[in-house]
N, C-alpha and C positions, 0 to 999 in steps of 0.2 A: 614811030608813027602813032598818032593819037587815035584811039578808038572812039566811036560814038556809042551811045547807050544801046542802040539797036544792034550794033556789031558785037558788043559785049553779050547781049542776050543770045544772039546766034552762036557765039563762041561757046556759051554754056550748053546750049542745045547740042552743038556738035560734039562736045566732050562727052555728053551723056550717050550719044549715038555710038561713039567710039568704045566707051566702056561696055555698052550693051553688046556690040558686035564681038569684042574680044571675049567677053563672058560667054556668049553663045558658042563660039568656036571651041572653047575649052570644055563646056558641058557636052557638046557634040562628040568631042574626042573621047570623053569618059564613057558616053553612051555607046559609041561604036566598039570600044574595047570590051565592054560588058556583053554586047550582042555577039561578039566574035569569040567569047569565052577566053579572051587573052588577058594578060596581066593588066589590072586596072590601077595599080599603085602609082605609076608614073603620071598618067593623065589626072588622077585625083590630086596628087601632090602639086601639079602645075596649076590646077584650078584653085587650090587653097592658097598657093603662093600669090596668084594674081589677085585674089580677093583681099588677102592680108596686106599686100604691098601697094595695090592701086585703089581698090574700092573703099576699104576702111579709112585710109588717110584722106581720101576725097570726102567721105562722109563727115569726118571730124572737122575738116576745113569748112564744109558747108554750115555746120552748126555754129561755128565761130564767126561766120560772115553773113551769108544770105538768110539763114534761119534767125539769127539775132536781129537782123533788120526787119524781117517779116513779123516777128513776135510782137513788135511794137504796134502793129495794126490789129485792132480788135477783131476784125473779120477773119484774120489769119492765125490768131494765137492758138486756137484749138487745132487747126491743121498742123501747125508747127509742133505742137505737143505730140500729135499722132505720128508725125514723121520721125521725131527723135526716138519715140518708142520703136518704130520700125528699124531704125539704126541699131538699137540694142538687140532686137530680135535677130537682125542680120548677123551681128557679131557673135551671138550665142550659137546660131546655126552653123556659122563657119567653124567655130571651135568644135562643135559636135562632129562636123564633117572631117576635121583634121584628126579626130580621135577614133574614127570609124575604120575598122579593119575589114569588115565584110563588104564585098563588092556590090552586092545588091542593095544593101543599106546605104552605101555611099552614093549610088545612083539615085535612090529615092530622096536623099537629103539634098543632092545637087539640084534636082528638079524643083524641090520645094524652095530652095534659095532663089532659083531663077524666077519662079512665080512671084515671090516677094519682091525681088529686085525690080522686075519689069513694072509691077504695079506702083512701086515707090517712085521710080523714074517718071512714069506717066503723070503722077500727081504733081511732081515738081514742074514738069514741062507744061502741063495744062492749067495748073492752078496757081502755084507759088510764083514762078518766074514772070508770067504775064502780069500779075498784080503788082509786082515790084517794078516792072518796066513802066507801067502806067502811073506810078507814084513819082511825082516830080521831086519829092524830098529824098529819094533813094538814088545813090550814085552807083549804078551797076558796074561801071568801069572800075571804080575803086574797089568794089567788092570782088570783082574778078581778079584784079591784081593781088589782092590780099589772099585770095584762095590759092593762087599760083605760088605765092611766097610760102604759105603754110605747107602745101604739098611738096614743094621742092625741099623744104627743111626736113620733112619727114623722110624723103628719099635719101637725103644726104646722111641722115642718122643711121640708115639701114644699108647704105651702099657697101658692097664688098670691097676689100682691099687686100694687099699682099699679106698683111698680118692676120693672125687668127682673130676671128670675130669676138669682140668683147661681150661679156654677158649683159643681158638686159638689166640695167640697174634697178628699174622700178619693179620688175618681176622678182629680182633677188630680194629687194626690200620687203615686198609683200610676203614672200616665202619666209623670211626671218620673222616678220610680224606674226604670221600664223603659228610658227613654232613657239614664239614667246606666248601667244595667246593660249596655246594648248597647255603650256606649263602653268599659266595662271589658273586655268580651269582645274588642273590636277592639284593645285595648291588651295583650292576652295574659293577662287575669285572669278567665277564664271561670268557674272554680270559685267565685270570690268573687261574681261577678255572679249566678250561679244560686242561691247560698246566700241572698243578699239578697232576691231575688224570692220564693224559697220561704218565707222568714220573713214577708214581706208577705202571702203566701197564708194562712199559719197565723193571722196576726192578723185577717184579713178573713173567714175561713171562716164564723164564726157571725154577726157583726153585718152583714156585707155579702157575702152569697153571690154576688150578681151580679158584684162586683169580683173575688171569689175565682176565678170561672170565667175572667175575663180574665187573671188572674195565671197560671193554669195554661196558657193559650194562649201567654202570653209566655215561660214556661219552655220550652215546646216549640220556639219560634222561636229562643231563645238557644242551646239545645243544638244545633239544626241549624246555627246560625251558627258555633259553636265548631268543628264538623266533626271529622273523625277521619282522621289520617294513618296509614298502615299501620305497625304495629310492626316495627321492624327486628329480625329474629331469624335469626342465622347462627351456625354452629359455627366457633369459632376453630381454626386449624390446630394450635395448641400446647396446646389445652385440650379436655378431654372434654365439658364442659358448654356448652350453647348460650348465646349472648349474647341478652339481652332489652334492647334499647336503646330507652328510652322518652323520650328527650330531645326528639323531634319531636312527641310527643303533647301534646294540650291537658292542662293540669293535672287537669281533672275526669275524664279518662279513664285516667290513669296507674295509679292504685291498682287500678281494676277490671281492667285488663289484667294487672297483676302477680299478682293473686289468681287470675285465670283460668288463668295459666300455672302457678301453684303447685298448683291443684286438679287440673290435668292430669298432674302428676308421678306417677311410680310411686314407691312407698316406697324410700328410699335414693338417689333421683335428685335432681338440682338444676339450677339455671341461674344465669348470671351477670347480675345486674341492673346496667345502665349508666345513670347518672343525672347530671344537672347540679347536684345539690345533695345534701347529706347526707340520706339517707332515714330519719332517725330516727322521724318520725311514722308511717311505714309499719311500723316495727318494733313500735311500741306497738299498732298494729292487729293484727299477727300475734300478739302476746302475748295480746291480748284474745280473738281468735277461734280460735287454734290453740296454746294453751299446751302446751309440751312436745312439740309435733309438728313443729317446724321447726328448722333450723339457720341461723345467721347469721354469716358470716365476711367481714369487710371486707378487700378485696384492694387497694383504692386509695382514698385519702381526700382528694380534692381537690388543689388549690383549684378546678380547672375540671371535673374528672371524678371521679365516685365509682363504684366497682365493688364489688359485694357478691355473694357466692355465697349464694343462698338454697336450702336443701335440705329435703326431706321425710324425716323420720326413719323408719327401718324399722318402728318401733312404730306409726307413724301409719296404717299400712295397715289395721289392724283397724278403727279408728274410721271411716276413709274408706269402707271397704266397707259398714259398718253404715249410714252416712249415705246412701250411694247406694241401698242396698236400701230404706231407709225412704222416700226421695224417690220411688222408682219405684212402690212398692207401697202405701204408707199415706197419703201426702199427697194431699189433694184437689186437682184441677186446676181453676183458674179461667181459662177461655178467654174473653177480653174482645174478641176480634176481631170478633164479630158485633154488639157494642154500638156505638152512635154515640159519637164521641170525647168528647162532653160528659158522658157518663155513666160512662165507664170508671173514672176515678179514684175516684168515689164508691163504685162497686161493690167496688173493691179495698180501700178503707178499711173498708167494712162487713165484708168477709171477715176482715180483720186484727183488727178489734175483737171478732169472735166467736171468735178463737183462744184456746185454753187455753194457759197457760205450757208451753213445751217442745214445742209443735206448730207446724205451718206449712202452707202450701199452695204449689202451683206456679202461678205466673202465666204464662199463654200470651198473647203479644202479637205484633203484626205490625211492631213497631219497637222499638228499644232504649228501655226505659222509664226512662232517666236522669232526666227531669223528675220522675217519680214518686218516685225515690229522694231527690231534694232535698226534696220535700215530707215524706217520712218523716223525714228528718233534722231538719226544722223542727218537725214535730208530735210525733215520738216519738224524740228523741235518746237513743241508748244503749238503746233498748227493742225493737229489731228486729234480725233478721239478714237478709242479702241475698247470695244465692249464685247466680251464673249457671250454669245447666245447659246451655243452648244459646244461642249468640250469633249468630243470623242465618245467611245474609243475608235469609231470608224469614220465619223464625220465631224468636222469642226466648222462652226459658223461664227464669224466675227463681224460685228458692225463697225465699219471704218467710216468716220465722218469728218467733215470740215466744219469747225465751229464758226459761228458768227464772229466778226472781228471784235465786237464788244465783249465777247465771252472768253477770248484768248487771255490766258493768265501768264505772266512772265515766269520763267523757270530759273 
């Protein structure tokens, strides 16, 4: 039987009603068990299973079909970005619920998921789907059929059978990658390790949001494992400029420390960078971020030690002052300290996707957001700026910006 566009629209609304009803029944069962002081583990497990086996596959299918179609419409692109962020928040919340042993906390998390899910479905029903139905260039029937195909394929992959269930290959690969990355950190290759895990996160973000959450957690553990030794900064008796010796820093932290030192310079001042290799890659970054605003003079060129004087030109003061004024007065502040850790990165990426070229926002956090930077490098290479405004020990402030298209430099 051939469906019409209106019938496909009603079928989508009907499926949303069914999901909401089944969700409500399972949340109610958990709530009743907690109210009766009876075992909550079974209803909690049934709720998690329903969310993982029905809701998340449906969400992924939506992103690959109706969201993709809606994103081509200018008036819906921002809504689509928000809704994808809600999917990530939902996956994170489900994982937290699955790992919660305390009954009261499980009930709180289930209620929070219910609020998020109901608001998300209402937005789809009232904004997204009616707009697609009214668009003659969108084939809702085809999109519905494709959604069914994707969800059926997901169910077939997880369907039980007589043989023991095979391990999740993607989860197993991520676990092996994290183990290898940990070994790389211990061998002194922390930057390479974090870059690999961030690339895995970017690849898993849409098809496996549950594993993407685990990759984010692994990134935080790796960065903590890398650690940070104090930067050696002392004024030489025979030189006016202070030394910045980064040889004892982990590779992932050297460039951030050097740029922080540069940003703190007064116009016309400088410092002596001391490194254990030729810092040519750093010079390319300076050319990309501060063209015409710095000086670079090699004082010693190996083979064991490299010393380079990096200075801020007098003319850089005008632009630096302008940037500081814009950061303090015009940039929106995104303070994620009150958010649970599982939702912080999603909120930050939603804010970034909403930026216009040439604008930015100030991220306020309670730890150094280096794991987030690796994710930006994996997801948006060459498409963002990252400037530390404050670096702890209790508060970190980072300006994250989206440069103008003309200012983007190839990497």
